[in-house]
C-alpha positions in Angstrom: 12.0 -69.2 2.7 10.4 -68.5 6.3 7.2 -66.5 6.5 8.6 -63.5 7.8 11.4 -63.3 5.7 8.7 -63.2 2.3 6.5 -60.4 4.1 9.8 -58.2 4.3 10.8 -59.0 0.9 7.3 -58.2 -0.4 7.1 -54.8 1.3 10.9 -54.1 0.1 9.9 -55.0 -3.3 6.9 -53.0 -3.5 8.8 -49.9 -2.2 11.7 -50.2 -4.8 8.5 -49.8 -7.3 6.8 -47.2 -5.3 3.4 -49.7 -4.9 3.5 -49.8 -1.1 2.0 -45.9 -1.5 -1.2 -47.6 -2.9 -4.4 -47.9 -0.4 -5.1 -51.2 1.3 -8.4 -50.5 0.2 -7.3 -51.0 -3.2 -4.8 -53.6 -2.4 -8.1 -55.7 -0.9 -9.8 -55.1 -4.3 -7.0 -56.9 -6.0 -7.1 -59.3 -3.2 -10.8 -60.2 -4.1 -10.5 -60.5 -7.9 -7.6 -62.9 -7.0 -10.4 -64.6 -4.6 -12.5 -65.0 -7.7 -10.0 -67.0 -9.6 -8.8 -69.0 -6.8 -12.9 -70.3 -7.1 -12.8 -70.2 -10.5 -10.0 -72.8 -10.6 -11.8 -74.9 -7.5 -15.3 -75.1 -9.9 -12.8 -76.6 -12.2 -11.4 -79.4 -9.4 -14.7 -80.2 -8.2 -15.6 -80.8 -12.2 -18.7 -77.6 -12.3 -16.3 -76.0 -14.6 -14.8 -77.6 -17.6 -11.2 -78.3 -17.3 -8.0 -79.4 -20.1 -6.6 -81.7 -17.1 -5.6 -82.2 -13.7 -2.3 -81.1 -14.2 -3.9 -77.8 -15.6 -6.2 -77.3 -12.9 -3.7 -78.3 -10.2 -1.1 -75.6 -11.9 -3.9 -72.9 -12.0 -5.5 -73.6 -8.5 -1.7 -73.1 -7.6 -0.8 -69.8 -9.3 -3.9 -68.2 -7.8 -3.1 -69.1 -4.8 -0.3 -68.0 -4.8 -1.6 -64.6 -6.1 -4.1 -64.4 -3.4 -1.4 -64.6 -0.5 0.6 -62.1 -2.2 -1.9 -59.5 -1.9 -3.0 -60.6 1.7 0.4 -60.6 2.8 0.7 -56.7 1.0 -2.8 -56.1 3.3 -1.1 -57.2 6.2 2.4 -55.1 5.9 0.4 -52.2 5.3 -1.9 -52.6 8.1 1.6 -53.1 10.4 0.4 -57.4 10.7 3.2 -59.7 11.0 1.8 -63.0 9.4 3.9 -65.1 11.3 3.2 -64.1 13.8 -1.0 -63.9 13.3 -0.4 -67.3 12.1 1.5 -68.6 15.2 -1.8 -67.2 17.1 -4.4 -68.6 15.0 -2.5 -72.1 15.6 -2.7 -71.7 19.2 -6.6 -70.4 18.9 -7.8 -73.6 16.6 -5.6 -76.2 18.7 -7.9 -74.8 22.0 -10.9 -74.4 20.2 -10.7 -78.4 18.8 -8.7 -79.8 20.9 -10.3 -83.6 20.5 -10.1 -85.2 17.2 -12.7 -88.0 18.0 -15.1 -85.0 18.4 -13.6 -83.3 15.4 -13.9 -86.2 13.1 -17.4 -87.1 14.6 -18.6 -83.6 13.2 -16.7 -84.2 9.9 -18.7 -87.7 9.8 -22.2 -85.7 10.6 -21.7 -83.0 8.3 -20.7 -85.9 5.1 -23.9 -87.6 6.1 -25.9 -84.4 5.5 -24.0 -83.4 2.3 -24.6 -87.0 1.1 -28.6 -86.6 2.1 -28.6 -83.1 0.1 -27.2 -85.1 -3.1 -29.4 -87.4 -2.9 -32.4 -85.3 -2.6 -30.8 -83.3 -5.2 -30.3 -85.7 -7.9 -33.4 -88.0 -7.0 -35.9 -84.9 -6.7 -38.4 -84.9 -9.8 -37.1 -88.5 -11.1 -39.2 -91.3 -9.4 
């Protein structure tokens, strides 16, 4: 399914049920709730929260991301935004912002080194 096709399907599906009349601020509240569920699933992925299995974590994250995307697509159509066009514009923007892959990889390495220092400090603090 194409992005624009999904957005059109969702708008029509909502319209048939009368849900296209929901205020965008309420759609945003639902999207925020779904984002919290994505965050919970990611905490399970990272081992911060208990999880049943890797397959269960992946299934939960997949479901929650899809739920969040539905509400983001709904916000877009409620505001007259074409998601496919927006994503094309975003791609152009990030390509222009980070054209050099060598520099980008160097920045990631610096970030990872900083994170490692922070983790080392946290795990050795007070344990000498």
